[in-house]
Structure formats: structure tokens, C-alpha cells
N, C-alpha and C positions, 0 to 999 in steps of 0.2 A: 556446250552445255555443261560439261564437266568443271570447267573454271568458274562459271557461275555458281555452281552448287558449293565448290570449294570455298569461294569467296564468302558465300552465305553462311556456311558452317563455321568458317574461320571468324566471321564477324560475330557470331552467336557465342562462340566459345570465348572470345576476347571480352564481351560484354559480361559473361557468366564470371570470368576470372576477376575483372574489376569489381563487380558486386560483391565478391567474396573478399576482396581485399579493402574496400573502402567502406566507411560508414555512410550509409544512404538512408535519407528519410523524404517523404513526400507529404506536402502540407496543403491543406484547402487554402481558399482565399482569405480566411479569417486567421491563418497562422496555426491551426491545430494540425497536429500530426494525424495522418490517415493511413500512412503505411510506413514501416521502417524495418530495415535489415537487422540481424542480430548483432553486427558490429556496432551499429548505431546505438541499440538498445543497450548493449554492454557498455559502451563509452559513457552514456548518459546516466546509467544505473536504473534504466527503466525495465519493465517486464512487459512483454506482449500480452495485451487483453483480448480476448475471444469475443 
């Protein structure tokens, strides 16, 4: 049980670290941005709209 929880937590921490380091955006099927992290927004010169 402990090993399973450790792997799950390690995987989540790894994904969070990757998301903080990479520029990530999600697009719909028409190519419109539906979500993006701050790295992507800063890189592209965009601001998040609410």
C-alpha cells in the first residue's frame, strides 16, 4: 500500500513540476486555445481572459 501511494504522489509531483517548467496549452478541435498555463501565456505575450 505504501509503495502504491508513494508512486501516485511521485507521479503527481512530477506532473506538477513539468507543468511549472513547460509552456502548455490545450486546444479545441478548431484550434482555439481553451486553456494555457502562465508559461505559455508569457511566451506568446497573451493574458488570461476570465
